[in-house]
C-alpha positions in Angstrom: 0.0 0.0 0.0 1.3 3.4 -1.0 0.3 7.0 0.0 -1.0 7.4 -3.5 -3.3 4.4 -3.2 -4.6 5.4 0.2 -5.4 8.9 -1.1 -6.9 7.5 -4.3 -9.2 5.2 -2.3 -10.2 8.1 0.0 -11.1 10.3 -2.9 -13.4 7.5 -4.1 -14.8 7.3 -0.5 -13.4 3.8 0.0 -12.3 3.6 3.6 -10.9 1.0 6.1 -11.5 1.5 9.8 -7.8 1.7 10.8 -4.7 3.2 9.0 -1.3 2.8 10.6 1.3 5.0 9.0 4.8 4.2 10.1 8.5 4.5 9.2 11.4 6.9 8.4 9.9 9.2 5.7 7.8 11.9 7.4 6.7 13.4 4.1 4.3 10.7 3.1 2.9 10.3 6.6 2.2 14.0 6.9 0.7 14.0 3.4 -1.9 11.3 4.3 -2.7 12.7 7.7 -3.1 16.2 6.2 -5.6 14.8 3.7 -7.5 12.9 6.5 -7.7 16.1 8.6 -8.8 18.5 5.9 -10.4 16.6 3.0 -12.2 13.4 4.1 -15.0 15.3 5.9 -16.7 18.4 4.5 -16.3 21.5 6.7 -19.9 21.3 7.9 -19.3 17.8 9.4 -15.7 18.2 10.7 -16.7 20.3 13.7 -18.6 17.4 15.2 -16.8 14.4 13.7 -13.1 15.2 13.7 -10.9 14.4 16.7 -7.2 15.1 16.8 -4.8 13.7 19.4 -1.1 14.0 19.9 0.9 11.1 21.2 2.9 13.0 23.8 -0.3 14.2 25.6 -2.8 11.5 24.6 -4.2 8.9 27.0 -5.0 5.7 25.2 -8.5 5.4 26.8 -9.5 8.8 25.5 -8.4 7.8 22.0 -10.4 4.6 22.2 -13.5 6.4 23.6 -13.3 8.9 20.7 -13.1 6.0 18.2 -16.1 4.3 19.8 -18.4 7.3 19.4 -20.8 7.3 16.5 -20.7 10.2 14.0 -23.2 13.0 14.5 -25.3 13.9 11.4 -22.8 12.1 9.1 -21.9 8.7 7.9 -18.2 8.8 9.1 -16.1 10.3 11.8 -12.3 10.8 11.6 -9.9 10.2 14.6 -6.3 11.2 14.2 -3.5 10.2 16.4 -0.4 12.3 15.4 3.2 11.6 16.7 2.0 8.3 18.0 5.6 7.2 18.6 5.6 9.4 21.7 2.4 7.8 23.2 2.7 5.6 26.3 0.8 2.3 26.4 0.1 2.5 22.7 -0.2 -1.2 22.6 -3.4 -0.8 24.6 -5.1 0.3 21.4 -5.0 -3.3 20.3 -8.4 -4.0 22.0 -10.1 -1.4 19.8 -8.2 -2.5 16.6 -9.5 -6.0 17.2 -13.1 -4.8 16.8 -13.0 -1.4 15.2 -16.1 0.7 14.5 -16.7 0.9 10.8 -18.2 4.3 11.0 -14.8 5.6 12.4 -11.7 6.2 10.2 -8.8 5.9 12.7 -5.5 7.2 11.3 -2.3 6.8 13.3 1.0 8.5 12.4 3.9 6.5 13.9 7.0 8.3 12.7 10.6 7.2 12.7 9.7 3.8 14.0 8.0 0.6 12.8 6.0 -2.0 14.7 7.5 -5.5 15.2 5.8 -7.6 12.5 5.8 -10.6 14.8 3.5 -9.0 17.4 -0.2 -9.7 17.7 -0.8 -5.9 17.5 0.8 -5.7 14.1 -1.1 -8.7 12.8 -4.3 -7.3 14.1 -3.9 -4.0 12.3 -2.9 -5.8 9.2 -6.1 -7.9 9.4 -8.6 -5.2 10.2 -7.0 -2.1 8.7 -4.1 -0.9 6.5 -0.4 -0.5 7.3 1.6 1.9 5.3 5.4 1.6 6.0 7.7 4.3 4.6 11.5 4.3 4.0 13.8 7.3 3.7 14.4 8.1 0.1 17.9 7.3 -1.1 20.1 9.9 -2.7 20.0 8.1 -6.1 16.2 8.0 -6.0 15.9 11.8 -5.5 16.4 13.2 -9.0 13.7 10.9 -10.5 11.4 11.7 -7.6 11.8 15.4 -8.2 11.2 14.9 -12.0 8.1 12.9 -11.3 6.7 15.3 -8.7 7.2 18.2 -11.1 5.5 16.2 -13.9 2.5 15.5 -11.7 2.0 19.3 -11.7 2.0 19.5 -15.4 5.5 21.0 -15.5 8.9 20.0 -16.7 12.3 20.7 -15.2 15.7 20.7 -16.8 18.1 18.0 -15.7 20.6 20.6 -14.4 17.8 22.3 -12.4 16.9 18.9 -10.9 20.5 18.2 -9.9 20.9 21.7 -8.4 17.8 21.3 -6.2 18.8 17.7 -5.2 22.3 18.7 -4.3 21.3 21.8 -2.4 18.4 20.4 -0.3 19.2 16.7 -0.1 16.5 14.2 0.8 14.2 16.6 2.7 11.1 15.9 0.6 8.9 18.4 2.4 11.3 21.2 1.8 11.8 20.2 -1.9 8.0 20.3 -2.4 7.8 23.7 -0.7 10.6 25.1 -2.9 8.9 23.7 -6.1 5.6 25.3 -5.0 7.4 28.6 -4.5 8.9 28.4 -8.0 5.6 27.4 -9.5 3.8 30.5 -8.2 6.5 32.6 -9.9 6.5 30.8 -13.3 3.7 32.9 -14.8 2.7 31.3 -18.1 5.8 29.1 -18.4 5.6 25.4 -17.8 9.3 24.6 -17.6 11.6 25.1 -14.5 15.2 26.0 -15.4 18.4 26.4 -13.4 17.8 30.2 -13.5 14.6 29.6 -11.6 16.5 27.6 -9.0 19.0 30.3 -8.7 16.4 33.1 -8.4 13.8 31.5 -6.2 15.7 28.9 -4.1 18.9 30.9 -3.8 21.3 28.4 -5.3 23.9 29.8 -7.6 23.9 27.9 -10.9 27.7 28.6 -11.3 28.9 28.3 -7.7 27.4 25.2 -6.1 28.5 21.7 -4.9 27.4 20.2 -8.2 29.6 22.6 -10.3 32.5 22.0 -7.8 32.2 18.3 -8.4 32.3 18.8 -12.1 35.4 21.0 -11.9 37.2 18.5 -9.7 36.2 15.6 -12.0 37.8 17.5 -14.9 40.8 18.5 -12.8 40.0 22.1 -13.6 41.8 23.6 -10.6 41.2 27.3 -11.6 37.4 26.8 -11.7 37.4 24.8 -8.5 39.3 27.5 -6.6 36.9 30.2 -8.0 33.9 28.2 -6.6 35.6 27.8 -3.3 36.4 31.5 -3.1 32.7 32.2 -3.7 32.0 29.9 -0.7 34.5 31.8 1.3 32.7 35.1 0.6 29.2 33.4 1.1 29.6 30.8 3.9 25.9 29.9 3.8 26.0 29.0 0.1 27.6 25.6 0.6 28.9 24.6 4.0 31.8 22.1 3.9 29.5 19.4 5.4 27.3 19.8 2.3 30.2 19.8 -0.2 32.2 16.8 1.1 29.4 14.3 0.9 28.8 15.4 -2.7 32.4 14.8 -3.6 32.5 11.5 -1.7 29.4 10.3 -3.5 31.0 11.1 -6.9 34.3 9.4 -6.2 32.6 6.4 -4.6 30.7 5.9 -7.9 34.0 6.1 -9.8 35.4 3.5 -7.4 32.5 1.2 -8.2 33.0 1.8 -11.9 36.6 0.4 -11.8 35.2 -2.8 -10.4 32.5 -3.2 -13.1 33.0 -5.9 -15.8 31.0 -3.8 -18.2 32.4 -0.3 -18.4 30.1 1.1 -21.1 28.2 4.3 -20.7 24.9 2.3 -20.6 26.2 0.2 -17.7 27.4 3.3 -15.8 24.2 5.4 -16.3 22.2 3.8 -13.3 24.9 5.1 -11.0 24.2 8.6 -12.2 20.4 8.8 -12.2 20.3 7.4 -15.8 21.7 10.8 -16.9 23.8 10.2 -20.0 25.6 13.5 -19.7 26.7 12.7 -16.1 27.8 9.2 -17.1 30.0 10.6 -19.9 31.6 13.1 -17.5 32.2 10.3 -15.0 33.9 8.1 -17.6 36.1 11.1 -18.5 37.0 11.6 -14.8 37.8 8.0 -14.4 40.4 8.3 -17.2 41.9 11.4 -15.7 42.2 10.0 -12.2 42.8 6.3 -12.7 42.0 3.7 -10.0 44.8 4.8 -7.7 43.8 8.4 -8.1 40.2 7.7 -7.1 41.3 5.6 -4.2 43.6 8.5 -3.1 40.7 11.0 -3.4 38.5 8.9 -1.2 41.2 8.7 1.5 41.7 12.4 1.3 37.9 13.0 1.7 37.9 10.9 4.8 40.9 12.8 6.2 39.4 16.2 5.5 36.0 15.3 6.8 37.7 14.6 10.1 39.6 17.9 9.9 36.3 19.8 9.2 35.0 18.7 12.7 38.3 19.5 14.4 40.2 16.2 14.4 43.9 16.8 13.8 43.2 20.4 12.9 43.6 23.7 14.8 40.6 25.7 13.4 41.5 26.0 9.7 38.7 27.7 7.8 36.3 25.6 5.7 37.5 27.4 2.5 41.2 26.7 3.3 40.4 23.1 3.9 38.6 22.7 0.6 41.5 24.4 -1.3 44.0 22.1 0.3 41.8 19.1 -0.5 41.2 19.8 -4.2 44.8 20.6 -4.8 45.9 17.3 -3.2 43.2 15.4 -5.1 44.2 16.8 -8.5 47.9 16.2 -7.9 
């Protein structure tokens, strides 16, 4: 069961009595709960038939009593239990889940955790309701996710714009969606999001960002790499070292994998680079420039400078100076 399937069913007024939303990815849990709170019941019915509890303050018996009430002047009532992972004695809800009221739609948000599938409680929810378990999106899944989300809005987005957004924000889906909404509002009649839009509305320089630094290092273009780092030095919030180092590490880790591949064709390499042919070609060029030993050396340096960036074996060298040292050593 996915968030899309749950919401699709609800839009068709197809409901189960219990929905247990669990796991690492808050975005989907929040999306489903937000719909349950604001869209299942019309406004005229919500005043009498919507109950919202928060796990930290909720008493299990109060939640059960709310679930056991019959709706007033309506066919259904909605009971939400948000942040359920903070609720004490949550397993005592099992008695209600064993025999839920079908006029109640009980939705539980259980973030950052999952129930033990071996327990009776889990099996009871599975039998009488729906369990939606989420996993944190992986870095390599992010660009396709962004592209698909933009497409669902009837828009397109350039590949470079996708990469800029992904590199700048990371796997915070809620923030990504908010930034895309901001851009959409400012598009006017246009239907395509460009890197210029990312620069203007999100605040990411299309020339001086972690993605462009990665490209410069991959091409051993020291002059360009130093220019970008100098921009970071003048604009410390543009790309903190703890954002830049993982980007470089991810790139060289993929090159390291490439050297171990039997098939070293562009098509074989593409899946490592979000199926982007341009990125795959650049990676192949970087592999030739660095060789296996150079890539291995770069990874060791990245580990060393990651430690220095948090004060290990370093007496307070600035982030920009550390990055300059790092790229010079990598390219040599």
